[in-house]
C-alpha positions in Angstrom: 9.3 -47.3 10.1 8.0 -47.1 13.7 4.7 -48.7 13.1 2.2 -49.8 10.4 -1.4 -50.3 11.4 -4.9 -49.4 10.4 -8.3 -50.9 9.6 -10.3 -48.3 7.7 -7.3 -46.0 7.5 -3.7 -46.8 6.7 -1.4 -45.6 9.5 2.4 -45.3 9.2 4.8 -44.3 12.0 8.0 -42.8 10.6 11.2 -41.3 11.9 12.2 -38.4 9.7 15.8 -37.5 8.8 15.9 -34.7 11.4 14.9 -37.2 14.1 11.2 -36.2 14.4 8.8 -39.1 14.8 5.5 -38.6 13.0 2.4 -40.6 11.9 1.0 -40.5 8.4 -2.6 -41.3 8.0 -4.4 -42.1 4.7 -8.0 -43.0 4.3 -10.4 -43.3 1.3 -13.1 -41.0 2.7 -14.7 -37.8 1.7 -12.0 -35.1 1.7 -14.3 -32.5 3.4 -15.2 -34.9 6.1 -11.6 -35.8 6.9 -10.6 -32.1 6.8 -13.3 -31.2 9.3 -12.1 -34.0 11.7 -8.5 -33.0 11.5 -9.4 -29.3 12.1 -11.3 -30.4 15.2 -8.4 -32.5 16.3 -6.1 -29.5 16.0 -8.4 -27.4 18.1 -8.6 -30.0 20.8 -4.8 -30.3 20.9 -4.5 -26.5 21.3 -7.0 -26.7 24.2 -4.7 -29.2 26.0 -6.7 -32.4 25.4 -4.6 -35.5 25.2 -4.5 -36.1 21.5 -1.8 -35.9 18.8 -1.6 -32.5 17.1 -1.9 -32.6 13.3 1.3 -31.4 11.6 -0.2 -30.8 8.1 -3.5 -30.1 6.5 -5.4 -32.8 4.6 -4.2 -33.4 1.1 -6.0 -35.3 -1.6 -3.9 -38.0 -3.3 -5.0 -40.1 -6.3 -8.4 -38.5 -6.3 -10.1 -40.1 -3.2 -7.2 -40.7 -0.7 -7.1 -38.1 2.1 -3.7 -37.9 3.7 -2.2 -35.9 6.6 0.6 -36.1 9.2 0.3 -35.8 13.0 2.4 -36.2 16.1 3.5 -39.7 17.2 2.4 -40.4 20.7 3.6 -43.9 21.8 3.4 -45.5 25.2 0.7 -46.3 27.8 -1.6 -49.3 28.0 -5.2 -50.0 27.2 -7.5 -49.7 30.2 -9.2 -53.1 30.1 -12.4 -54.1 31.8 -16.1 -53.5 31.4 -17.3 -53.2 35.0 -19.2 -50.0 36.2 -16.0 -48.6 37.8 -14.1 -48.7 34.6 -17.1 -47.3 32.8 -17.1 -44.3 35.1 -13.4 -43.6 34.2 -14.2 -43.6 30.5 -17.4 -41.5 31.0 -15.4 -38.8 32.8 -13.0 -38.5 29.8 -15.9 -38.5 27.4 -17.6 -35.7 29.3 -14.4 -33.6 29.2 -14.0 -34.3 25.5 -17.6 -33.3 24.7 -17.3 -30.1 26.7 -14.2 -29.1 24.7 -15.8 -30.2 21.4 -18.7 -27.9 22.2 -16.3 -25.0 21.7 -15.0 -26.2 18.4 -16.4 -24.8 15.2 -15.8 -26.9 12.1 -18.1 -28.0 9.2 -20.2 -31.0 10.2 -18.1 -34.2 9.4 -20.7 -35.9 7.1 -21.6 -38.6 6.3 -21.5 -40.3 9.7 -19.1 -43.3 10.2 -20.9 -46.3 8.9 -20.7 -48.2 12.2 -23.0 -45.4 13.6 -24.7 -44.6 10.4 -28.3 -44.8 11.5 -28.9 -41.4 9.9 -28.2 -42.5 6.3 -30.8 -41.5 3.7 -31.3 -44.9 2.1 -33.8 -47.7 2.9 -33.3 -50.3 5.7 -31.4 -49.9 9.0 -27.8 -49.9 7.7 -26.0 -47.6 5.3 -24.6 -49.0 2.0 -21.5 -51.0 2.7 -20.5 -52.9 -0.4 -18.3 -55.4 1.4 -21.2 -56.4 3.5 -24.2 -55.8 1.2 -22.7 -58.1 -1.5 -22.9 -61.1 0.9 -25.7 -63.5 1.8 -27.9 -61.5 4.2 -29.7 -64.7 5.4 -26.6 -65.3 7.5 -27.5 -62.4 9.8 -29.6 -63.6 12.8 -33.1 -62.3 12.6 -33.0 -60.7 16.1 -30.0 -58.7 15.0 -31.8 -57.2 12.0 -35.0 -56.7 14.1 -33.0 -54.9 16.8 -31.4 -52.7 14.2 -34.7 -51.7 12.7 -36.3 -50.8 16.1 -33.2 -48.9 17.2 -33.1 -47.0 13.9 -36.7 -46.0 14.1 -36.2 -44.7 17.6 -33.1 -42.8 16.7 -34.7 -41.2 13.6 -37.3 -39.7 15.9 -34.4 -37.6 17.2 -34.0 -35.6 14.0 -35.2 -32.4 15.6 -32.7 -32.5 18.5 -29.7 -30.2 18.3 -26.6 -31.9 16.7 -23.2 -31.7 18.2 -19.7 -32.9 17.4 -18.6 -36.1 19.1 -16.2 -39.0 19.0 -18.0 -41.9 17.5 -15.4 -44.6 18.0 -14.7 -44.2 21.8 -13.3 -47.7 22.3 -10.6 -48.9 24.7 -8.4 -49.9 21.7 -8.3 -46.2 20.6 -6.9 -45.0 24.0 -3.8 -45.5 26.1 -3.6 -44.9 29.8 -1.2 -44.8 32.7 -3.2 -46.5 35.4 -6.5 -44.5 35.5 -5.0 -41.4 33.8 -5.6 -41.0 30.1 -2.4 -40.5 28.1 -3.8 -40.2 24.6 -7.0 -40.7 22.6 -6.6 -41.6 18.9 -8.8 -42.1 15.9 -9.9 -38.6 15.2 -11.3 -39.3 11.7 -14.2 -41.0 13.5 -16.0 -37.8 14.6 -19.7 -37.6 14.0 -22.4 -34.9 13.9 -25.6 -36.0 15.7 -27.6 -35.5 18.9 -25.5 -35.5 22.1 -27.4 -38.3 23.9 -27.0 -40.6 20.9 -23.2 -40.1 20.9 -23.1 -40.7 24.7 -25.1 -43.9 24.4 -22.9 -45.2 21.6 -19.8 -44.6 23.7 -21.5 -46.3 26.7 -22.0 -49.4 24.6 -18.5 -49.6 23.0 -16.1 -48.1 25.6 -14.8 -51.6 26.6 -14.0 -52.8 23.1 -10.5 -54.0 22.7 -9.4 -56.6 20.1 -12.9 -57.7 19.2 -16.0 -55.4 19.4 -18.8 -56.4 21.7 -21.3 -54.7 23.9 -20.6 -53.5 27.5 -22.8 -55.0 30.3 -26.1 -53.2 30.9 -25.1 -51.9 34.3 -21.8 -50.5 33.0 -23.6 -48.6 30.2 -26.0 -47.2 32.9 -23.0 -46.1 35.0 -21.4 -44.5 32.0 -24.6 -42.5 31.1 -25.1 -41.5 34.7 -21.5 -40.4 35.2 -21.5 -38.4 32.0 -24.5 -36.4 33.2 -22.9 -35.7 36.6 -19.6 -34.6 35.0 -21.4 -32.3 32.5 -23.6 -30.9 35.3 -26.9 -31.5 33.5 -29.5 -34.2 33.4 -30.9 -35.8 30.3 -34.6 -35.6 29.8 -36.6 -38.8 29.5 -36.5 -38.5 25.7 -32.7 -38.0 25.8 -32.2 -41.0 28.0 -34.2 -43.1 25.6 -32.1 -41.9 22.7 -28.9 -42.7 24.6 -30.1 -46.3 25.1 -31.1 -46.6 21.4 -27.6 -45.3 20.5 -26.0 -47.9 22.8 -27.5 -50.6 20.6 -26.9 -49.4 17.1 -23.2 -50.0 16.7 -23.6 -53.4 18.4 -26.1 -54.4 15.7 -23.7 -53.3 13.0 -20.9 -55.3 14.6 -23.1 -58.4 15.0 -24.1 -58.2 11.3 -20.4 -57.9 10.3 -19.5 -60.9 12.4 -22.2 -63.0 10.7 -21.4 -62.0 7.2 -17.6 -62.2 7.6 -17.5 -65.4 9.6 -16.1 -63.9 12.8 -16.5 -65.0 16.3 -19.9 -63.8 17.6 -18.8 -61.6 20.5 -21.2 -58.7 19.7 -23.9 -61.1 18.6 -23.8 -63.0 21.9 -23.9 -59.8 24.0 -26.7 -58.4 21.9 -28.7 -61.6 22.2 -28.8 -61.3 26.0 -29.2 -57.5 26.2 -31.2 -56.3 23.2 -34.7 -56.6 24.8 -33.7 -54.7 27.9 -32.0 -51.9 26.0 -34.9 -51.6 23.6 -37.2 -51.3 26.5 -35.1 -48.5 28.0 -35.1 -46.8 24.7 -39.0 -47.1 24.4 -38.3 -48.6 21.0 
């Protein structure tokens, strides 16, 4: 076995009898959602984007386990740092990725990943997550819940915006680099279908996440959003910029809630405490 990893998905790296090295991924997710993500990943690989190409279609195992194989791409290092210069490197990659995904035609991968699940249909700011919902919610700091509520309200005013396909887990831990050149982007079962500025804002908030999720500094998120627009050759409207800033908050509120309920170090909570008011103001939330 070459590797064994995974948080929401089980990931196994294997060397086959013929010498080929492959990765097997298995996740308990809706089969149609995973199949759409893998189809998009295959299209991106054909386009030359730096991602492993799927080697099989998605197969349902034991009813709710979606399984497929893809190429094994080892090597490279995480690009660490959260300053504006690093943010611009990540934004350039995200702009290229979103340009390519705009040419991909797959069924919308729904529902959205729960860490960006502001568009769920239930009550409250967060989608149902049994592991978290079953715990004592009084442990969640009040400002975290309030920020999530305001950000969710602002994001839900975007329902009439065109929806696009985008990577919703654009974190440093999911990429490997050679210096400032991207070698590979992983985690393709984390695609989402929502307005472009929301996806961009989310990426601007999480791009620096490595071992523990947090929230990038405000000026770095601003550099990311600005660079993305320059690389795509179009400016966001005032409304779109507000949506981007609301999107930059949402995943941080989810991560802060998870920290509180699971007793983890409050990295996202601390960053959110110092930045939430400024980001909410930029979002007009």
